[in-house]
C-alpha positions as CSV (number, residue, x, y, z in Angstrom):
1,X,94.0,100.1,67.9
2,X,96.9,99.6,65.8
3,X,95.0,98.4,62.7
4,X,93.2,101.2,63.0
5,X,95.5,104.1,63.1
6,X,98.0,101.9,60.4
7,X,100.6,101.8,62.9
8,X,102.6,98.5,63.6
9,X,102.2,97.5,67.3
10,X,105.3,97.0,68.8
11,X,106.1,94.4,71.6
12,X,104.9,95.0,75.0
13,X,106.8,94.4,77.7
14,X,105.6,92.7,80.9
15,X,105.2,95.0,83.7
16,X,105.0,94.3,87.8
17,X,104.6,96.5,90.6
18,X,107.5,96.9,93.0
19,X,107.5,98.6,96.5
20,X,110.4,101.0,96.9
21,X,110.7,100.4,100.9
22,X,113.2,98.4,102.6
23,X,111.6,98.9,106.1
24,X,111.2,95.3,106.8
25,X,114.8,94.3,106.3
26,X,116.1,97.6,107.5
27,X,114.1,96.9,110.9
28,X,112.5,100.4,111.0
29,X,111.1,101.0,114.6
30,X,107.6,102.9,114.9
31,X,108.0,106.7,116.5
32,X,104.5,106.8,118.0
33,X,101.4,104.5,117.9
34,X,98.6,105.7,115.7
35,X,95.2,105.6,116.8
36,X,92.7,106.6,114.2
37,X,91.0,105.8,110.9
38,X,93.1,102.9,109.9
39,X,94.5,103.6,106.4
40,X,97.6,104.8,104.8
41,X,96.6,108.0,103.6
42,X,94.9,108.7,107.1
43,X,97.9,107.8,108.9
44,X,100.5,109.8,106.4
45,X,98.2,113.1,107.5
46,X,99.9,112.5,111.2
47,X,103.6,113.1,110.5
48,X,103.7,110.9,107.9
49,X,102.7,107.6,109.7
50,X,103.8,105.7,112.4
51,X,107.4,104.6,110.6
52,X,110.5,106.2,112.2
53,X,111.3,106.8,108.4
54,X,109.0,109.5,107.2
55,X,109.7,108.1,103.3
56,X,108.7,104.4,104.5
57,X,105.9,102.2,103.9
58,X,103.2,103.0,106.2
59,X,101.8,99.4,106.4
60,X,97.9,99.8,106.6
61,X,97.5,98.2,103.3
62,X,95.3,100.7,101.7
63,X,97.8,99.0,98.3
64,X,96.5,95.7,99.3
65,X,92.7,97.1,99.6
66,X,92.6,98.8,96.4
67,X,94.1,95.8,94.2
68,X,91.4,94.6,92.2
69,X,93.1,90.8,91.6
70,X,94.4,90.3,95.3
71,X,97.9,90.5,93.9
72,X,99.4,92.2,97.3
73,X,99.6,90.6,100.7
74,X,100.3,92.4,103.8
75,X,102.9,90.6,106.0
76,X,103.7,91.8,109.1
77,X,102.2,95.5,108.0
78,X,104.3,95.3,104.7
79,X,102.8,94.8,101.3
80,X,104.1,91.6,99.2
81,X,102.8,91.6,95.7
82,X,102.4,88.3,94.0
83,X,104.3,88.9,90.4
84,X,102.2,85.6,88.9
85,X,98.9,87.3,90.2
86,X,99.7,91.2,89.4
87,X,98.6,92.7,86.2
88,X,100.4,96.1,86.0
89,X,96.9,97.8,86.2
90,X,98.5,100.7,88.7
91,X,95.8,100.9,91.1
92,X,98.1,100.0,93.9
93,X,100.9,103.1,92.6
94,X,97.5,105.5,92.7
95,X,96.7,104.1,96.5
96,X,100.2,104.8,97.7
97,X,100.2,108.3,99.7
98,X,103.9,108.1,99.4
99,X,104.0,106.9,96.1
100,X,106.5,104.3,97.0
101,X,104.9,101.8,94.4
102,X,105.9,101.4,90.9
103,X,105.7,99.8,87.8
104,X,108.7,98.4,86.2
105,X,109.3,95.9,83.4
106,X,109.6,92.4,84.6
107,X,112.8,92.3,82.4
108,X,114.6,94.9,84.4
109,X,117.9,93.4,85.8
110,X,117.9,96.1,89.1
111,X,115.8,98.0,91.3
112,X,116.6,100.5,94.4
113,X,114.4,99.2,96.9
114,X,114.3,102.6,99.1
115,X,112.9,106.1,98.5
116,X,114.7,108.1,101.2
117,X,115.8,111.4,100.8
118,X,117.0,111.7,104.1
119,X,120.9,112.1,104.7
120,X,123.1,109.0,105.5
121,X,123.4,110.1,109.4
122,X,119.7,110.2,109.5
123,X,119.2,106.9,107.5
124,X,121.6,104.7,109.6
125,X,119.9,106.1,112.8
126,X,116.6,104.5,111.9
127,X,117.3,101.9,108.9
128,X,119.8,99.5,108.4
129,X,118.7,99.0,105.0
130,X,118.3,102.4,103.5
131,X,120.1,104.3,101.0
132,X,122.8,106.7,102.3
133,X,123.4,108.5,99.1
134,X,127.3,107.9,99.1
135,X,126.7,108.1,95.7
136,X,129.0,104.9,94.9
137,X,126.0,103.2,92.4
138,X,125.8,106.4,90.5
139,X,129.7,106.7,89.7
140,X,130.0,102.8,88.8
141,X,127.3,102.2,86.5
142,X,128.8,102.5,83.2
143,X,125.2,103.2,81.8
144,X,124.9,106.3,83.5
145,X,121.4,105.0,84.3
146,X,121.7,106.0,87.9
147,X,121.2,109.5,89.2
148,X,120.0,111.5,92.2
149,X,116.3,113.3,91.5
150,X,115.0,115.5,94.0
151,X,117.3,113.8,96.8
152,X,116.2,110.2,95.7
153,X,118.4,107.4,94.2
154,X,116.8,106.3,91.0
155,X,117.1,103.9,88.0
156,X,116.7,104.9,84.7
157,X,115.4,101.4,83.5
158,X,115.7,101.9,79.8
159,X,119.1,103.1,80.1
160,X,120.0,100.1,82.0
161,X,118.6,97.8,79.4
162,X,120.1,99.1,76.9
163,X,123.2,98.8,77.8
164,X,123.0,95.0,78.8
165,X,124.4,92.5,81.3
166,X,128.2,93.1,80.5
167,X,128.4,95.8,83.4
168,X,127.6,92.9,85.9
169,X,125.8,94.8,87.7
170,X,128.5,96.8,89.3
171,X,126.2,99.0,91.1
172,X,124.8,96.1,93.3
173,X,128.4,95.6,94.4
174,X,129.0,99.4,94.5
175,X,125.9,99.4,97.5
176,X,127.2,99.4,100.9
177,X,123.1,98.3,102.0
178,X,122.4,95.0,101.0
179,X,119.1,95.1,100.5
180,X,118.8,98.7,98.7
181,X,120.2,98.0,95.4
182,X,119.0,94.7,94.6
183,X,118.7,92.4,91.2
184,X,115.3,92.2,90.1
185,X,114.7,88.7,89.5
186,X,111.3,88.8,90.4
187,X,110.2,85.5,91.7
188,X,113.5,85.1,93.8
189,X,113.1,88.7,95.0
190,X,109.5,88.6,96.5
191,X,110.1,85.2,98.4
192,X,112.7,86.9,100.0
193,X,111.0,89.5,101.2
194,X,108.1,87.4,102.2
195,X,110.2,85.3,104.4
196,X,111.9,88.7,105.5
197,X,108.5,90.0,106.3
198,X,107.5,86.4,108.5
């Protein structure tokens, strides 16, 4: 396409799917036993699914079923993405009824593994790993890459990467939740997630 249009093709950074939820690490309990059509979108209609966190992963594996490359494995009702198999096609992104799966560049240094918009009090009551919105990460980030968008803490990965590693990931140090804000070392992160889910 670049040749046809006469425009140079820029370097394309490899992407990978990440699940923005720490339900497993946070030991989130169920609020009810769901009996019905076993899909995430079906369960989501019933009070946002059986998880006590209304923003958390439903856990019926609709994303895994949709993935044409078998890159997602359900481990204890939680999707674990294999970064070596994921081609960032985005099918899983569209399959998640809560929008918890995002495509991010593999070169990213930090990822927020929580999508809650609940208050700190509510989050603490249901998830030991969930974001409590104290905004310490936002205040500490020298790149001003972290903000709260519609009640959810989000990283502008472009700003983060442009600033570079000299920040020494101070946002992770500032975060009071171990599993909420993490370095995005793809292989290590997914290995830890798989171990936590086992």
